[in-house]
N, C-alpha and C positions, 0 to 999 in steps of 0.2 A: 790300647794294645791289642785288644780283640779285633778291632776294625783293621788294624795293620796286619794281623795274621790272616784274616779273611781275604783282604786285597792281596797279599802274597800268595795265598793259595789259589785265587782266581788267576793271577798272573802266571803262575806255574802251570796251571791246567791249560790255559791258552797256549802257552809255549810248547807243551807236549802235544796238543792237538795240531798246531801248525807244523810241528816237526814230523808228524806222521803223514801229513799230506805231501804227496810227491810234487815237487815244483815242476812247472812247465817251462821249457826253454824255447826261445825263438830259433827257428831253423835258419841257418846261414849257408850259402853255397859252398864254402870251403871250411866248414867248421862244424858247429853244433847242429845235431839233428840229421834226419836222413836226407842224403844228397838229392837234389832236384824237386823237393817238396817246399811248400810254403806254410806259414802259420806257426803254431806252437806244438811241441811234442813232450809228452809226459816222460820224466826221468825215471831211472830206477836206482835205488840206494845201493851203493857199493859197500861203504862202511862209514860210521860216524860223521854224517853230513857231508859226505863226498858222493856226488851223483854222476850217473853216466847216461847218455842217450846214444842211440845207434849213429854211427858215423861211417867212415870208410872201412873200418875194422870192427864191426858191431859185435856185441856179446862179450863173453869173457874168454880169455885164453885158456888153453888146457893146463899149462904150467904156471907161468908168470907173465905179467903185462910186459911188453917191450917198451922201454922209455916211457914209462907213464908220466903224465903231466896232470896236475890239478890246477884249474884256472878259476880265479875268483870272478864271479859275474854278479852284476847288480840285479836284484829282484824286488819287485813291488807287489804287495798284497793287493788283491782285487776281489773283494768279497770272500769267498771260501777258497779261492785259487791263488797261487803264488806265481806270478809271471815274471820270467827272467829274461834279460837281454841275451841275444845270441853272441857267439864269438867266432872269429875266423883265425885259422892258424896259418902262419906264413913261415917260410924257411928261416927268416931271420930270428925266430923264436927257438930254433933248434929242433932236434928230433922229438917227436911226440906221437907215436903211433897209437897209443891208447890214451884218449883225452877224457878227463873227468872235470867236473866243475864243483865249486863250493859256493852255495848261495850267500850273498851279502845283502841283507834285507835293508832297503831304504824306503822312506816315505815317498808317496807320489809327488811329484814336482820338486824333489830334492835336486839341488845343483849337482852336476857331475864334477868329479875331481880329475 
């Protein structure tokens, strides 16, 4: 019983530590990250595991975000970093002037669905 509690406590501490680390998302020409750049960019927490990176309308609006969209993206732990795949937004997905993302953590080498 004691070992189970210790293991649960260690797992909870690890989850809290990883939740506090800002994920890094891959920059995409028409989606995540600063346009025209390559590599990864650190995200900023918006609320409750919803993250934002600079896009064509960076920062926060003064009143309310216009057509906000939260996109689930695959993220892989890499040491102390959490690296996320980028995304591209197309007109077929509808309006989405403020784009946010929700990290979906997968193991390295996991098959894509």
